[in-house]
C-alpha positions as CSV (number, residue, x, y, z in Angstrom):
1,M,16.8,-3.4,12.3
2,L,15.0,-5.1,15.3
3,I,11.5,-4.2,13.9
4,R,12.5,-5.5,10.4
5,V,13.5,-8.8,11.9
6,L,10.4,-9.0,14.0
7,A,8.2,-8.3,11.0
8,A,10.2,-10.9,9.0
9,D,9.8,-13.5,11.7
10,S,6.0,-12.8,12.0
11,L,5.5,-13.1,8.4
12,Q,7.5,-16.4,8.2
13,E,5.3,-17.7,11.1
14,N,2.3,-17.0,8.9
15,G,3.7,-19.0,6.1
16,F,5.2,-16.4,3.9
17,D,8.7,-16.5,2.3
18,V,10.7,-13.5,3.3
19,L,13.7,-11.7,1.9
20,E,15.2,-8.9,3.9
21,A,17.0,-5.8,2.8
22,A,18.8,-3.3,5.0
23,D,18.2,-0.4,2.7
24,A,16.7,0.6,-0.5
25,G,19.8,-0.2,-2.6
26,E,19.8,-3.8,-1.3
27,A,16.1,-4.0,-1.9
28,L,16.6,-2.8,-5.5
29,R,19.3,-5.5,-6.1
30,I,17.0,-8.2,-4.8
31,L,14.0,-7.0,-6.8
32,N,16.1,-6.6,-10.0
33,E,17.5,-10.2,-9.6
34,R,14.3,-11.9,-8.7
35,D,11.0,-12.0,-10.4
36,D,9.3,-14.2,-7.7
37,V,8.7,-11.4,-5.3
38,D,5.1,-10.6,-4.9
39,V,5.1,-7.9,-2.2
40,L,7.4,-5.1,-1.2
41,F,7.0,-4.1,2.4
42,T,8.9,-0.9,3.1
43,D,9.2,1.9,5.7
44,V,9.0,5.6,4.9
45,S,12.2,6.2,6.8
46,M,15.0,4.0,5.5
47,P,18.8,4.3,5.8
48,G,20.5,5.5,2.6
49,P,19.7,8.1,-0.1
50,M,16.1,6.7,-1.0
51,D,13.2,6.6,1.3
52,G,10.6,3.9,1.3
53,V,8.0,6.1,-0.7
54,A,10.5,6.7,-3.4
55,L,11.4,3.0,-3.5
56,A,7.7,2.2,-3.7
57,Y,7.2,4.5,-6.7
58,L,10.3,3.2,-8.5
59,M,9.1,-0.3,-8.1
60,H,5.5,0.6,-9.0
61,D,6.8,2.0,-12.3
62,R,9.0,-1.0,-13.0
63,R,6.7,-3.7,-11.8
64,P,3.1,-2.5,-11.6
65,D,2.0,-6.0,-10.5
66,L,4.1,-5.9,-7.4
67,G,2.1,-5.4,-4.2
68,L,3.2,-2.4,-2.1
69,I,2.9,-2.0,1.6
70,I,4.3,1.2,3.2
71,T,4.7,1.6,6.9
72,S,5.9,4.2,9.4
73,G,5.9,5.0,13.0
74,R,7.0,8.5,12.7
75,D,6.5,10.1,9.3
76,T,2.9,9.6,8.1
77,P,2.9,10.2,4.4
78,D,0.2,11.9,2.4
79,L,-1.9,8.9,1.7
80,A,-3.2,10.3,-1.5
81,A,0.3,10.8,-2.7
82,L,1.3,7.0,-2.4
83,P,1.4,4.8,-5.4
84,T,-1.9,3.5,-6.7
85,S,-3.1,0.3,-4.9
86,S,-0.5,0.6,-2.2
87,V,-1.5,-0.1,1.4
88,Y,-0.4,2.1,4.3
89,L,0.2,0.3,7.6
90,A,0.8,2.6,10.6
91,K,3.1,1.4,13.4
92,P,2.5,0.0,15.8
93,Y,0.7,-2.8,13.9
94,L,-0.3,-6.2,15.1
95,P,1.5,-9.2,13.4
96,Q,-1.9,-10.4,12.0
97,E,-2.5,-6.9,10.5
98,L,0.7,-7.2,8.6
99,A,0.0,-10.8,7.5
100,D,-3.5,-9.7,6.3
101,A,-2.0,-6.8,4.4
102,V,0.5,-9.0,2.7
103,E,-2.1,-11.5,1.8
104,R,-4.3,-8.8,0.2
105,Q,-1.3,-7.4,-1.8
106,T,0.0,-10.8,-3.0
107,V,-0.5,-11.5,-6.6
108,H,-2.4,-14.7,-7.2
């Protein structure tokens, strides 16, 4: 949770509006209720029955225009197996690297 809070604070400091979700289920509820979300930033390892890669694939199918950033500090996924046009950001990353990745993935 601390890493999520730090990432959210960093993005807010860079001018992004941020919505936080504790797990994939909460993220899905938010994404189903709102159409103003431009980027999903998810970790490979998430609490609950769905990991971040599965969440990214599900949202890629539902909303192909949604920018996807996938991160991990432990479980590096097969990059070729990630959703098309997603970005992988390995931990540890600098706050500016995260902001730059979000900017690149934001729908204009």
